[in-house]
N, C-alpha and C positions, 0 to 999 in steps of 0.2 A: 374352513372345511373344504372349499373349492381347491385351495392351493394343495392340500393333502391328496385329494382325489386326482388332480393332475399329476402330481408327483408319483402317485402309485401307478397311473396309467403309463407314464414315462418308463418307470422301472420295469412294467409288464412288457412293454414294447421292446425295450433294450434287451430283456431276458429272452423274449421270443426271437429277436434278430440274432443274439448270441448263439442260441441253440441251433437255429437253422444254418448259421454260418459254420459252426463247428461240425454239424452233421455232414454238411457238403464237403468241408475240408477233410474230414476223417474217411470219406468214401473215395477220394481221389487216389489214384495209384501213382507211385512214382518208381523210377528205376535209377539205379547207380550204374556207371560205366567204369569198368576197370580195364586198364590197359596193361597187356602183357609186356613185362620187362625182361630183356635177357642181358644179364650183367655178371661177369666173371672177374675175379681177381686172384692174384698169386702173390704169396710171400715165400721166401726161402731163407731159412736160418740154420745156423750151425747147431747141431744136436747138443743138448746139455751133457750127454753121455760122452762126447768126444773129448779127448784129453787136451789140456792146455798148459804150457805152450806146446806146439807140435814140433816134431823132429822127423827127418826122413825115416820112411818105414812105417810111420803110424797110420792107423785106420782112422778115417774120418767120415762122420756121418752128417748129411744134411737132411733136413725137414723141409719138404716142399708142401705148402698148404694151398689148395685151390678152393676158392669160396664161390658159391653161387649166391650172389647178392640180389638176384632177380626174382621173378614171380613165376617163372616157368622152369621145368627141368631142363638141365643142360645138354643132355645127349652125351655121346662119347666125346672126350677132349683129348688132344694130344699136347703133351708138354715137352718142350725141347730143353735138355740140360747141356749147356756148352761146356765140353771137357777142355780145361785149361792145360797147358804144358805142365808136367810134374805131377798131375794127378792121373791115377790108374783106376779106371772103373772097375768095381768089384761086383756089385749087385744092386737090385732096386726091389721094393716091396710091391711093385705092380708090373705088368707086362712091359718089356722094354726090348728096344732094338738098338744095337750098338752100331752107330754110323761113323765109328772111328773118333772123329772130333766132336761129335754130338750123340747124346743118347735120347731116343724118342721114347717117352713114357706115356702109356695108354691109361687114361682115367675114365671108368665107366660113368653113368649118369650120376649127377649130383642134384638132389631134390632142392627146391627153393629154400633159401636160408639155411643151408647145411654146407659142409665142407668135406674135402677128402685129403688126407695127408699121405704123402709118399715119402718113405725113406729111401735115401740113395747113399750107398757106401762107396768110398774111394780108399785107396792107399797113396800115401805120398810117396813119390819115386825116391828109392834109396840114394839115387845120385843127386838129389836136390841139395844144392849148397846153402843158400840162404835167400831171404827176400819174402815178398807177399805173393800169395796165390789167390786170385779172385775167380770165383765160380758163380756163373749166372744161369738162370732158368726163365722160361716165359712160355705163355700158352701160344702154341704155334698153329693149332687148328681146332676149331669148334663148330657147333651144329646151329649157330644162331647169328644174329646180328647184333653184337655187343654194343650197348649204348654209349660207352666211353673209351673203346680201344679196338684195335684191328689186329687179330691174330697174324703172326708172321714169324719168319726164322732170321731176324735181324736184331741181334741182342743190343746193338748200338743205338736204337731209336726209342728206348724206354727209360722211364724215370727209375733212379735208384735211391734207396734209403739205407744209410749206414748207421745202425743203432749204436754201434760202438762210439762213433764220433758225433752222433745227432746231426748227421749231414743228409740232404736231400738234394738231388740234383737230376736234371734231365738233359738228354742229348738230342739234337735234332738231325743227326746223321741219316 
């Protein structure tokens, strides 16, 4: 009988300790810290509505997607589209400034985890004989401190992905 009484006493003490411990724990406050992250990305693809193969005089449409991969709104962004020889700028779906060899495109604020799509239209020069034409774009100005890139107007210092050839390469120029 003594053993049963001692066992019940131990259970009662353990229960009391558990209740006190859990009450103290449940009354404690805790805070979480969130870090604001500013992170933009850009992709440029040929629109599926553009004809293939191309011939001189054809209209060509590119889609530039700017992604806000961060946790804060982007503010206004400037995208520079580098106009190669043999492409003639026609129009863009956002405010643009034609700087002759560059087109500056203005993208308004993009909320976190959203994107904006820019359509940009060119015409292949009628005197173009044959070969490849490469057209590049990059984020050249933004309102934040991007965690993994620095906006600039130097198309030769960025990484490129060629989906047609499954190739990815970076330049250090």
